[in-house]
C-alpha positions as CSV (number, residue, x, y, z in Angstrom):
1,M,4.5,-6.7,-3.4
2,K,3.8,-4.2,-0.7
3,V,5.5,-1.1,-0.3
4,R,7.1,-2.4,2.9
5,D,9.0,-4.5,0.5
6,L,10.8,-1.8,-1.2
7,T,14.8,-1.5,0.1
8,E,15.0,1.8,2.9
9,W,11.0,1.7,3.3
10,P,10.0,3.9,5.4
11,P,11.8,6.7,5.0
12,Q,13.1,8.6,7.7
13,P,12.4,12.5,8.0
14,G,15.3,14.6,6.0
15,G,16.6,17.6,7.7
16,F,18.8,18.8,11.1
17,Y,17.2,18.5,14.3
18,K,18.2,18.6,18.3
19,A,19.9,16.0,19.2
20,S,16.7,15.7,22.0
21,Y,14.8,15.7,18.5
22,Q,12.9,12.2,18.0
23,A,11.6,11.6,14.4
24,P,8.1,10.4,14.2
25,S,7.8,6.0,14.0
26,S,5.6,5.3,10.6
27,E,2.6,4.8,12.8
28,Q,2.5,8.3,13.9
29,A,4.0,10.0,10.7
30,I,0.7,11.2,8.9
31,V,1.4,11.8,5.2
32,K,0.0,15.3,4.2
33,E,0.9,15.7,0.8
34,V,3.5,15.0,-2.2
35,V,5.9,17.5,-3.0
36,N,7.4,16.4,-6.3
37,S,8.9,13.3,-7.9
38,H,11.7,13.3,-10.4
39,H,13.3,10.0,-12.0
40,N,13.0,7.7,-9.3
41,W,12.6,10.1,-6.2
42,V,9.6,11.0,-4.2
43,T,9.7,13.8,-2.0
44,F,6.1,13.9,0.7
45,T,5.4,15.8,3.5
46,C,4.1,14.0,7.2
47,S,2.5,15.5,9.8
48,F,3.1,14.1,13.0
49,D,2.3,16.3,16.5
50,G,1.6,19.8,14.8
51,Q,4.9,19.6,12.8
52,D,5.2,18.7,8.9
53,H,8.6,16.6,8.1
54,T,9.9,15.9,4.9
55,Y,10.6,13.2,3.3
56,D,12.8,12.1,0.5
57,F,12.5,8.3,-1.3
58,E,14.4,6.8,-3.7
59,A,12.6,4.7,-5.7
60,P,14.1,1.3,-7.6
61,D,13.3,2.8,-10.5
62,L,10.4,5.5,-12.2
63,T,7.8,2.8,-12.6
64,Y,8.0,2.0,-8.7
65,A,8.3,5.8,-8.5
66,K,5.3,7.1,-9.8
67,Q,3.0,3.7,-8.7
68,L,4.4,5.0,-5.0
69,R,3.3,8.8,-5.7
70,N,0.0,7.6,-6.3
71,I,-0.1,5.4,-3.6
72,L,0.6,8.2,-1.2
73,E,-1.4,10.7,-3.3
74,N,-4.6,8.6,-3.3
75,N,-4.4,7.9,0.6
76,I,-3.5,11.1,1.6
77,G,-4.2,11.2,6.0
78,E,-3.0,7.4,6.5
79,T,0.0,6.4,8.2
80,L,3.6,5.3,6.6
81,F,2.9,2.4,8.1
82,E,-0.8,2.2,6.9
83,I,0.9,3.0,3.0
84,G,3.4,0.1,3.7
85,N,0.9,-2.1,4.0
86,M,-0.5,-1.2,0.7
87,D,-0.5,-3.2,-2.3
88,I,2.4,-1.8,-5.3
89,P,0.1,-2.7,-8.3
90,S,1.6,-4.8,-10.8
91,D,1.9,-4.3,-14.9
């Protein structure tokens, strides 16, 4: 199974923006850091065009959340699109 097969992948950045704001695409958002992981939620930041964007992703369960966190932490500097093409290890 690939990360992109998870429901709702890739997530959209959170927060409030002006109506004219255009969120970065998965090909533009570059993983910068994993901020937190709690239960089945993983929070991380991506950068695009000199700005940081926060993402909250709800994984199906704690196991997937831990696996996703590891994938993100081991692939800082990759785009969300590239993360989506990565395999989730099977136990």
